N, CA, C and O of each residue as an XYZ file, in Angstrom:
476
protein
N     -26.141     19.535    -16.746
C     -27.164     18.763    -17.404
C     -26.634     17.406    -17.821
O     -27.353     16.412    -17.718
N     -25.403     17.336    -18.287
C     -24.820     16.066    -18.715
C     -24.689     15.079    -17.559
O     -24.933     13.886    -17.735
N     -24.313     15.560    -16.394
C     -24.205     14.688    -15.241
C     -25.547     14.100    -14.789
O     -25.625     12.950    -14.357
N     -26.581     14.905    -14.897
C     -27.933     14.429    -14.550
C     -28.344     13.301    -15.498
O     -28.896     12.289    -15.066
N     -28.073     13.483    -16.784
C     -28.409     12.457    -17.782
C     -27.644     11.181    -17.549
O     -28.235     10.101    -17.582
N     -26.346     11.265    -17.314
C     -25.535     10.057    -17.081
C     -25.891      9.418    -15.720
O     -25.826      8.196    -15.581
N     -26.255     10.212    -14.746
C     -26.662      9.686    -13.478
C     -27.917      8.824    -13.576
O     -28.049      7.834    -12.856
N     -28.821      9.186    -14.447
C     -30.041      8.399    -14.639
C     -29.747      7.112    -15.357
O     -30.445      6.124    -15.130
N     -28.741      7.071    -16.220
C     -28.406      5.862    -16.960
C     -27.890      4.759    -16.039
O     -28.080      3.577    -16.326
N     -27.259      5.123    -14.967
C     -26.658      4.140    -14.084
C     -27.673      3.483    -13.188
O     -27.327      2.522    -12.501
N     -28.929      3.952    -13.154
C     -29.967      3.358    -12.342
C     -30.539      2.133    -13.055
O     -30.913      2.203    -14.226
N     -30.600      1.045    -12.360
C     -31.159     -0.191    -12.939
C     -32.643     -0.169    -12.739
O     -33.130      0.444    -11.789
N     -33.402     -0.845    -13.639
C     -34.855     -0.911    -13.477
C     -35.177     -1.771    -12.257
O     -34.389     -2.619    -11.837
N     -36.377     -1.518    -11.698
C     -36.826     -2.310    -10.558
C     -37.054     -3.743    -11.006
O     -37.537     -3.961    -12.117
N     -36.723     -4.725    -10.183
C     -37.037     -6.106    -10.545
C     -38.540     -6.328    -10.532
O     -39.259     -5.785     -9.693
N     -39.013     -7.160    -11.506
C     -40.474     -7.393    -11.543
C     -40.876     -8.389    -10.482
O     -40.085     -9.200    -10.001
N     -42.115     -8.288    -10.151
C     -42.696     -9.181     -9.123
C     -43.114    -10.479     -9.780
O     -43.407    -10.495    -10.975
N     -43.149    -11.582     -9.017
C     -43.587    -12.871     -9.592
C     -45.002    -12.782    -10.154
O     -45.315    -13.464    -11.130
N     -45.869    -11.951     -9.557
C     -47.248    -11.839    -10.053
C     -47.231    -11.258    -11.483
O     -48.008    -11.700    -12.330
N     -46.366    -10.288    -11.756
C     -46.250     -9.701    -13.085
C     -45.706    -10.706    -14.061
O     -46.166    -10.790    -15.200
N     -44.715    -11.479    -13.617
C     -44.142    -12.525    -14.512
C     -45.221    -13.529    -14.878
O     -45.337    -13.908    -16.043
N     -45.994    -13.957    -13.927
C     -47.039    -14.959    -14.174
C     -48.084    -14.388    -15.137
O     -48.532    -15.094    -16.041
N     -48.479    -13.123    -14.958
C     -49.427    -12.467    -15.852
C     -48.906    -12.391    -17.256
O     -49.649    -12.642    -18.206
N     -47.606    -12.040    -17.419
C     -46.991    -11.974    -18.761
C     -46.973    -13.381    -19.403
O     -47.242    -13.519    -20.596
N     -46.664    -14.390    -18.631
C     -46.637    -15.752    -19.191
C     -48.005    -16.205    -19.617
O     -48.141    -16.842    -20.662
N     -49.022    -15.900    -18.844
C     -50.395    -16.278    -19.212
C     -50.849    -15.522    -20.469
O     -51.519    -16.095    -21.328
N     -50.492    -14.264    -20.573
C     -50.869    -13.460    -21.774
C     -50.134    -14.013    -22.989
O     -50.712    -14.080    -24.074
N     -48.879    -14.408    -22.833
C     -48.123    -14.973    -23.942
C     -48.735    -16.289    -24.401
O     -48.858    -16.522    -25.603
N     -49.115    -17.137    -23.483
C     -49.691    -18.433    -23.835
C     -51.076    -18.287    -24.463
O     -51.457    -19.127    -25.279
N     -51.824    -17.280    -24.123
C     -53.151    -17.065    -24.716
C     -53.067    -16.685    -26.155
O     -53.936    -17.066    -26.939
N     -52.033    -15.933    -26.549
C     -51.983    -15.429    -27.921
C     -51.296    -16.396    -28.878
O     -51.361    -16.189    -30.090
N     -50.658    -17.412    -28.397
C     -49.917    -18.351    -29.263
C     -50.825    -19.440    -29.839
O     -51.874    -19.752    -29.274
N     -50.415    -20.004    -30.954
C     -51.112    -21.104    -31.560
C     -50.813    -22.403    -30.801
O     -49.826    -22.481    -30.070
N     -51.647    -23.399    -30.971
C     -51.518    -24.656    -30.280
C     -50.173    -25.381    -30.584
O     -49.536    -25.860    -29.646
N     -49.728    -25.475    -31.845
C     -48.501    -26.225    -32.139
C     -47.252    -25.620    -31.451
O     -46.267    -26.319    -31.214
N     -47.312    -24.340    -31.143
C     -46.160    -23.702    -30.508
C     -45.968    -24.185    -29.068
O     -44.873    -24.074    -28.515
N     -47.044    -24.726    -28.456
C     -46.895    -25.246    -27.105
C     -45.917    -26.445    -27.127
O     -45.058    -26.579    -26.256
N     -46.074    -27.294    -28.133
C     -45.202    -28.452    -28.226
C     -43.729    -28.046    -28.433
O     -42.820    -28.617    -27.831
N     -43.529    -27.051    -29.295
C     -42.204    -26.580    -29.550
C     -41.615    -25.954    -28.267
O     -40.431    -26.129    -27.978
N     -42.429    -25.240    -27.519
C     -41.967    -24.607    -26.321
C     -41.568    -25.711    -25.311
O     -40.513    -25.625    -24.683
N     -42.398    -26.718    -25.167
C     -42.083    -27.824    -24.228
C     -40.832    -28.544    -24.687
O     -39.995    -28.921    -23.866
N     -40.693    -28.741    -25.991
C     -39.498    -29.424    -26.472
C     -38.239    -28.619    -26.217
O     -37.211    -29.182    -25.840
N     -38.303    -27.326    -26.415
C     -37.109    -26.493    -26.165
C     -36.778    -26.471    -24.658
O     -35.601    -26.532    -24.303
N     -37.767    -26.388    -23.777
C     -37.496    -26.411    -22.364
C     -36.934    -27.777    -21.967
O     -36.023    -27.867    -21.144
N     -37.483    -28.831    -22.557
C     -37.026    -30.194    -22.240
C     -35.590    -30.437    -22.657
O     -34.820    -31.021    -21.895
N     -35.211    -30.003    -23.853
C     -33.831    -30.162    -24.327
C     -32.875    -29.389    -23.469
O     -31.807    -29.882    -23.106
N     -33.262    -28.162    -23.140
C     -32.384    -27.342    -22.276
C     -32.209    -28.006    -20.910
O     -31.096    -28.059    -20.386
N     -33.290    -28.508    -20.337
C     -33.178    -29.156    -19.056
C     -32.322    -30.417    -19.146
O     -31.553    -30.717    -18.233
N     -32.457    -31.144    -20.237
C     -31.634    -32.349    -20.423
C     -30.141    -32.008    -20.494
O     -29.324    -32.716    -19.904
N     -29.773    -30.939    -21.202
C     -28.375    -30.497    -21.278
C     -27.852    -30.087    -19.913
O     -26.756    -30.479    -19.510
N     -28.648    -29.294    -19.204
C     -28.228    -28.864    -17.878
C     -28.056    -30.059    -16.925
O     -27.077    -30.131    -16.183
N     -28.994    -30.972    -16.954
C     -28.894    -32.203    -16.119
C     -27.671    -33.031    -16.506
O     -27.008    -33.610    -15.646
N     -27.375    -33.083    -17.822
C     -26.176    -33.788    -18.250
C     -24.903    -33.211    -17.686
O     -24.028    -33.946    -17.227
N     -24.795    -31.896    -17.718
C     -23.619    -31.232    -17.134
C     -23.575    -31.469    -15.637
O     -22.496    -31.682    -15.084
N     -24.716    -31.437    -14.967
C     -24.748    -31.658    -13.517
C     -24.302    -33.099    -13.208
O     -23.528    -33.319    -12.276
N     -24.782    -34.062    -13.976
C     -24.401    -35.459    -13.754
C     -22.917    -35.662    -13.987
O     -22.250    -36.360    -13.224
N     -22.399    -35.047    -15.049
C     -20.968    -35.166    -15.390
C     -20.130    -34.548    -14.274
O     -19.054    -35.064    -13.974
N     -20.579    -33.474    -13.656
C     -19.791    -32.863    -12.619
C     -19.773    -33.694    -11.321
O     -18.885    -33.514    -10.488
N     -20.730    -34.583    -11.151
C     -20.799    -35.400     -9.925
C     -20.019    -36.707    -10.082
O     -19.885    -37.436     -9.099
N     -19.504    -37.037    -11.256
C     -18.784    -38.273    -11.448
C     -17.438    -38.195    -10.784
O     -16.884    -37.108    -10.614
N     -16.899    -39.352    -10.401
C     -15.598    -39.416     -9.749
C     -14.490    -39.022    -10.709
O     -14.537    -39.330    -11.900
N     -13.507    -38.347    -10.176
C     -12.334    -37.991    -10.973
C     -11.472    -39.218    -11.214
O     -11.366    -40.072    -10.334
N     -10.849    -39.328    -12.391
C      -9.951    -40.504    -12.584
C      -8.752    -40.463    -11.650
O      -8.237    -39.400    -11.300
N      -8.341    -41.621    -11.272
C      -7.197    -41.738    -10.364
C      -5.905    -41.377    -11.147
O      -5.817    -41.560    -12.361
N      -4.938    -40.868    -10.411
C      -3.665    -40.475    -11.044
C      -2.899    -41.748    -11.429
O      -2.843    -42.711    -10.665
N      -2.317    -41.726    -12.625
C      -1.470    -42.830    -13.080
C      -0.037    -42.487    -12.839
O       0.420    -41.387    -13.149
N       0.674    -43.442    -12.279
C       2.095    -43.218    -12.041
C       2.881    -43.947    -13.121
O       2.681    -45.138    -13.360
N       3.773    -43.214    -13.766
C       4.590    -43.778    -14.844
C       6.025    -43.714    -14.365
O       6.553    -42.642    -14.070
N       6.640    -44.870    -14.294
C       8.004    -44.944    -13.845
C       8.951    -44.884    -15.027
O       8.733    -45.560    -16.032
N       9.981    -44.096    -14.919
C      11.006    -43.992    -15.961
C      12.250    -44.744    -15.487
O      12.622    -44.707    -14.314
N      12.875    -45.427    -16.448
C      14.071    -46.163    -16.080
C      15.250    -45.204    -15.859
O      15.430    -44.225    -16.583
N      16.005    -45.511    -14.879
C      17.170    -44.689    -14.612
C      18.443    -45.466    -15.005
O      18.614    -46.617    -14.601
N      19.309    -44.852    -15.770
C      20.513    -45.516    -16.244
C      21.715    -44.839    -15.586
O      21.696    -43.642    -15.300
N      22.780    -45.652    -15.349
C      23.995    -45.054    -14.764
C      24.668    -44.170    -15.800
O      24.566    -44.412    -17.003
N      25.337    -43.172    -15.335
C      26.014    -42.238    -16.260
C      27.289    -42.882    -16.877
O      27.894    -42.331    -17.797
N      27.664    -44.032    -16.353
C      28.899    -44.711    -16.857
C      28.542    -45.707    -18.004
O      29.406    -46.464    -18.447
N      27.348    -45.704    -18.450
C      26.917    -46.665    -19.484
C      27.604    -46.323    -20.788
O      27.703    -45.154    -21.158
N      28.077    -47.340    -21.483
C      28.802    -47.150    -22.739
C      27.841    -47.095    -23.928
O      26.672    -47.464    -23.822
N      28.364    -46.626    -25.053
C      27.543    -46.570    -26.250
C      27.096    -47.944    -26.711
O      25.989    -48.093    -27.228
N      27.959    -48.972    -26.527
C      27.576    -50.343    -26.966
C      26.396    -50.859    -26.133
O      25.520    -51.548    -26.654
N      26.378    -50.519    -24.828
C      25.273    -50.949    -23.955
C      23.969    -50.253    -24.411
O      22.899    -50.861    -24.419
N      24.086    -48.997    -24.781
C      22.903    -48.251    -25.210
C      22.383    -48.873    -26.502
O      21.175    -49.067    -26.642
N      23.265    -49.190    -27.452
C      22.852    -49.813    -28.742
C      22.215    -51.139    -28.481
O      21.165    -51.426    -29.056
N      22.806    -51.989    -27.623
C      22.226    -53.308    -27.281
C      20.784    -53.156    -26.724
O      19.858    -53.868    -27.112
N      20.658    -52.210    -25.816
C      19.347    -52.008    -25.181
C      18.332    -51.502    -26.202
O      17.170    -51.907    -26.176
N      18.764    -50.625    -27.093
C      17.861    -50.130    -28.146
C      17.419    -51.254    -29.067
O      16.252    -51.317    -29.456
N      18.347    -52.149    -29.419
C      17.990    -53.295    -30.288
C      17.034    -54.225    -29.593
O      16.085    -54.714    -30.207
N      17.265    -54.482    -28.318
C      16.331    -55.340    -27.558
C      14.949    -54.719    -27.430
O      13.938    -55.410    -27.559
N      14.906    -53.403    -27.175
C      13.627    -52.719    -27.092
C      12.891    -52.739    -28.428
O      11.670    -52.887    -28.472
N      13.659    -52.587    -29.532
C      13.046    -52.556    -30.848
C      12.466    -53.981    -31.188
O      11.414    -54.101    -31.816
N      13.177    -55.018    -30.757
C      12.655    -56.382    -31.028
C      11.344    -56.602    -30.256
O      10.407    -57.197    -30.787
N      11.277    -56.122    -28.998
C      10.011    -56.238    -28.255
C       8.899    -55.471    -28.932
O       7.777    -55.966    -29.038
N       9.192    -54.278    -29.388
C       8.179    -53.439    -30.092
C       7.734    -54.076    -31.367
O       6.542    -54.066    -31.674
N       8.663    -54.643    -32.136
C       8.300    -55.308    -33.365
C       7.423    -56.527    -33.129
O       6.478    -56.767    -33.879
N       7.735    -57.308    -32.077
C       6.945    -58.475    -31.736
C       5.533    -58.081    -31.369
O       4.566    -58.721    -31.781
N       5.426    -57.014    -30.585
C       4.100    -56.530    -30.166
C       3.302    -56.067    -31.367
O       2.107    -56.348    -31.457
N       3.952    -55.345    -32.316
C       3.279    -54.853    -33.494
C       2.832    -56.017    -34.391
O       1.740    -55.988    -34.959
N       3.688    -57.038    -34.511
C       3.353    -58.205    -35.316
C       2.164    -58.955    -34.737
O       1.298    -59.409    -35.486
N       2.107    -59.097    -33.392
C       0.994    -59.766    -32.734
C      -0.316    -58.974    -32.967
O      -1.367    -59.560    -33.226
N      -0.227    -57.621    -32.869
C      -1.384    -56.799    -33.142
C      -1.869    -56.952    -34.556
O      -3.069    -57.053    -34.811
N      -0.918    -56.970    -35.486
C      -1.268    -57.133    -36.890
C      -1.930    -58.476    -37.136
O      -2.904    -58.555    -37.885
N      -1.419    -59.533    -36.518
C      -2.019    -60.861    -36.653
C      -3.422    -60.896    -36.052
O      -4.309    -61.535    -36.618
N      -3.643    -60.236    -34.938
C      -4.974    -60.207    -34.342
C      -5.964    -59.506    -35.267
O      -7.094    -59.963    -35.437
N      -5.530    -58.385    -35.869
C      -6.402    -57.705    -36.815
C      -6.636    -58.581    -38.067
O      -7.734    -58.593    -38.623
N      -5.615    -59.296    -38.492
C      -5.809    -60.158    -39.672
C      -6.791    -61.269    -39.365
O      -7.607    -61.619    -40.217
N      -6.733    -61.846    -38.140
C      -7.708    -62.890    -37.736
C      -9.125    -62.295    -37.715
O     -10.070    -62.953    -38.149
N      -9.281    -61.084    -37.228
C     -10.594    -60.421    -37.229
C     -11.064    -60.195    -38.632
O     -12.238    -60.416    -38.932
N     -10.166    -59.749    -39.522
C     -10.538    -59.545    -40.915
C     -10.987    -60.842    -41.567
O     -11.942    -60.861    -42.345
N     -10.280    -61.941    -41.238
C     -10.652    -63.257    -41.791
C     -12.028    -63.676    -41.312
O     -12.825    -64.222    -42.074
N     -12.304    -63.411    -40.016
C     -13.620    -63.771    -39.476
C     -14.722    -62.977    -40.109
O     -15.821    -63.492    -40.316
N     -14.450    -61.722    -40.425
C     -15.462    -60.863    -41.002
C     -15.512    -60.984    -42.524
O     -16.392    -60.391    -43.148
N     -14.616    -61.717    -43.126
C     -14.616    -61.924    -44.557
C     -14.047    -60.734    -45.326
O     -14.391    -60.532    -46.490
N     -13.205    -59.967    -44.707
C     -12.600    -58.798    -45.378
C     -11.340    -59.263    -46.091
O     -10.450    -59.851    -45.477
N     -11.269    -58.993    -47.402
C     -10.116    -59.393    -48.209
C      -9.083    -58.264    -48.155
O      -9.339    -57.149    -48.610
N      -7.911    -58.575    -47.590
C      -6.869    -57.580    -47.439
C      -5.592    -58.134    -48.026
O      -5.150    -59.224    -47.661
N      -4.990    -57.369    -48.950
C      -3.742    -57.766    -49.530
C      -2.650    -56.809    -49.058
O      -2.823    -55.591    -49.086
N      -1.538    -57.367    -48.630
C      -0.415    -56.522    -48.204
C       0.231    -55.895    -49.414
O       0.639    -56.617    -50.324
N       0.338    -54.604    -49.464
C       0.876    -53.901    -50.621
C       2.381    -53.719    -50.562
O       2.929    -52.996    -51.395
N       3.055    -54.322    -49.646
C       4.520    -54.159    -49.514
C       5.273    -54.815    -50.635
O       6.503    -54.765    -50.665
């Protein structure tokens, strides 16, 4: 008896026919109030917009690969050479940061933002 019961559970229901689906939709629309039509259209529209957004995003071109080159140093390089290179790199970085700070300060001056350095 147990096998007969479990055997019936594994059977899926028959798929409905389009005619039955259409009849159910018409019956649902007949019993609803008028304002619910707008909400139904809005929910279908938002869902369609999201699906179309994902479709559009999937069709966009992939970004090209960026190649980043790393500097290669000889293994015979001394500590003094390393320190000199680090100091030169730090000076370049400081100059770039100072220029960025000046450009932001010029922007703040144009916009009338009063900024005092707290250092």
